[in-house]
N, C-alpha and C positions, 0 to 999 in steps of 0.2 A: 305393922307392916304394910308395904305397898302390896295391895293384889290385882292391882289395875289390869296387868293382864295375867289370865289362867291360863295361859297358852306357853310354850314354850319356842321361840325364835328358832332357827336353824342356823348352823356355826357355819357362817362365811369364812374364805379363807382365800387367796389367790397365789397361782403358780405360774411364774417367770421363769419361762425357758430360754436358756440362753447360753452360748459356746464360744468359743476363742478361737476354733478351728474354724473359720468362714475360710474358703478358695478364693471368693471375689472379694473380700474387702477386709483380711485376718486381722484379729486383734479391735473388732467394729467394736464391744462392749465398753472398750478404754479408750476409743477414741471422743477427743475434748470439743466443745459445744459450750461457748460461752465459757469455758475455762473449766467446766464440770466435764464427767463420762460419761459418754453414752447412758447407761445403767441406772446412774444415780436420777438423769431425765426419767428417765422410765419409775423407776420406783418414788419419785416425788408424786409421780398421777397415780399411782395406786394404793398411797398414800390418805391422797385426796377423795377418794373413793369413799362412798356414805357407808354401805356395809362391808370397809373394813373398819374394825374399830383399832386396833393397834398395828404396829410395824410388826411385830412377831406375828402377826396372820399371813403375813406374804412371805411366802418360801420362793426362792431363789433355786430351780433344777438346770443344774450345769451336771458337766459330766465328768467321770472317773480318769479322764486323760488329763497326762500331769502339764499338760499344755494350758489347765483352768486352774492350776494351782495359786496364780495369782488372785482370783477372785474372790473365795471364802472371809478371807480378812476385812476386805474393803466394803463387801455388803454386811458383816455383820457390824460394822462398825456406824452404819446407818440405822441398826435395828433388825433388821429383815432377820430371816433364817437361810439358811444353805441347807440343801441335798443334794446329793451324787449319786448318778448312777448310767447307766448304759450311755457309751457316745455315740452309739446308731439305732438305738432301738429307744423312740420316744413311750411309748406304751409302757414301756417295759421302765423309763426313767421316771413319768405321772405316777404311774401305779402304785410305786414306790413310795413315793413322797406323800400321799395321800394315806398310806398304811402307816405311816411315819408322823401323822396328824389328823387326829379327829376332827376335822372338818365335816358337812354334811354338803355344802355347795361351794365349788372355787370356781372364780374368776382364773381363764387360761390367757395370757397374753404373750406376746409373744418377744422376743428381744432386738427385733429388727425396728418395732415400733415407737419409734423413739417421741411420737405425739400420740399414742392412742388415749382417748378421750374417758374422765371417770366416769361421766353422765351416762354414755354407752356401758359400760362396766354395769351400773346400777341398776341400768332399763332391763339390760341381760337377765341378773339376779331376778330383779322384780318378775321377773316373765314366768321364772323356773317354778318361785314359790309360790306365785297365782295360781298357779296349774299343777297338781303335783301329780299331774299324766305326763308331764313334760321332763324329759331326762337333760335338754340341752337347748341353751339360745343362744342366738348367731346374729349378727348386725349385718343388714342387707340395706344396699342403697345409698350409704354416706364415704367419704374417700378410702384407697385403698392404706390402709396401715392407721384407721382411727378408731376402727370397731375389735370389739375382743371379744370371748365365748364364755357362758356360764354353764359347769355341768355339774348335775347330782356324783358325788363322790360312787355311788352307786349305779351309774352307770360307767364311770372308767374301771371299777369292778369288773362288771359285765363284759367290755370291750377286751380287758386285758386277759380275763378264760375264755373269748372265744374267738381270737387272734391267732395268726400260725404268727410266733415270733421272727423276724428278721429286720434290716435293716428299714426304717421307717424315719428316719426324720424328717424328711419334707412333706411326705402325704402323710403320715400317721393320724393326726387329725380328722380324716376323711373317713377315719372308720367311724367317729359320733356321726358326722353329717352324708354320708353318702354312704349307708346300708340300712337295713330294718334292725338295728341293733338298738338304735334308739328315738324316741321319737322325739323331732325337734321343732322348735320355735322360731320364730324371726321378729327381731324390733330394728323399723327402720327409721328413718330420720324424723326428726322431731318437729323439721320445718324444711321449708326451701332453702334457707340460710345456713342449712348445712350440707346440701348438696353441693359437688363439683364432679364434673365428668371428668375430667384429663388430670386432676392433682394426683400426684403419686409421693405416700407418706409413710413410705419402707426403704429402710436401708441394708443394703444389699452391695452399691455399688459405689466408688470415690466419688463420682457424679451425684449420687443422692446426698453424702458427706458434706460436700459442698452445697449443693442444695438445703439444708439443716441448719446450718452455719447460719445461713442469707436469713432463715425463715426464724431465726432464735434470735437475730442481731436486732429484728425488727420487733417480735413480738415479747421478749422472756423478760421477766423482772426477777429477783431474788423474791421468793416465799412465794410467787403465788404461779398456777397452774393456766395457761391460756386455752381456751378449746378448739373447737372445731368453727365454731362460727367467727371466731377471730381469725384464723387461719384463711376460711373462705373469703371473709369481708378482705382481708389485704391482697389473699391472691387474683380477686377479683379487678384487686387497685392497682396491681403490680403484676400484669400477665410474663413482664420479662424472667420475673421467678421458676415459671412452670419451665421454660427453657432450657434447664441448667439440666433436669436429667427426666423431663417429661416424655423422648423419645427411648428409653428405656422400659416402658411399658410393656409393649408388645414380647421382645427379648425375654423379659423376666416371666411374662404367659409361657410363653414357648420352653424355658429352659424348666420351669418347674415341672410341666406337664412330662414332658421327656422325663427328668429324676422321678415323677413318682410314678409313670408306666416301670420305667427302670427297676424299680423297689417290689414289684412283684408283690402288693401287698393284698393277703388271703387270710381271708377268716373262715370261721363254722357258723354257719345260719339256724335259725330256731328247731331245724330238723338235722343238722349234725352235717349238712353237706356243706362241702368245701366251695368258696367264692372268692370272686377276685375283683377286686376295684381296680377300675380304668377312665380314665378321662383326656378327652380328645384333645391330638394335638393340634 
């Protein structure tokens, strides 16, 4: 028997949250890019993460809205699992998923992030494993849409026990990063080649879809996953691509802040006092 390792490694899974009811770009998870749906490209990237051992360690958290009914069979065909939960309450949905699956740490990815990078998924998990006092690791300094988060499931359980249930589909992750409920670590760029100040790599508007189709036409190769370094290099060579969706960033940030403040995200702090999360408009 091989007894080289005398400790038990944490079980790492991944939660991909998505829904088809998007007002700005309906059914975006099913939109084709180089002949494959958006969700399939994101699953490719999750499967490529070093800490994700099998496709069955990826749980796609969709909603119980009937509009999401087309998704489970397609997701399961790729080997990932499906959890269905609240359409409006993200915390209820992800906490339900981790109750069903005994992970110690989860990578959290948004269904908007078509080019989320497996390298940074792994670096976030590494940061949580390296320091037992860290509950959450987040990415900073890399382009919007490239980063992910790593969360201890104990942190998800803590937030689920202290937040005030309400619609939080836009701002739900702020319970982990913008309160004192969790200790947060940050993961920065591994080098300047991963930095781009104006790239917008998130899928919210039809122009974003046009951008991703142009990007994948240049970089995608079946069976391979291109990374942020490849993207930054291409955008530096082809700044014309940035004009496709670059003007949307300010509108996106403003609209997101408005939605978060409208959600009125409330929770009880360590003393039981009611607190509200607010973000600048």
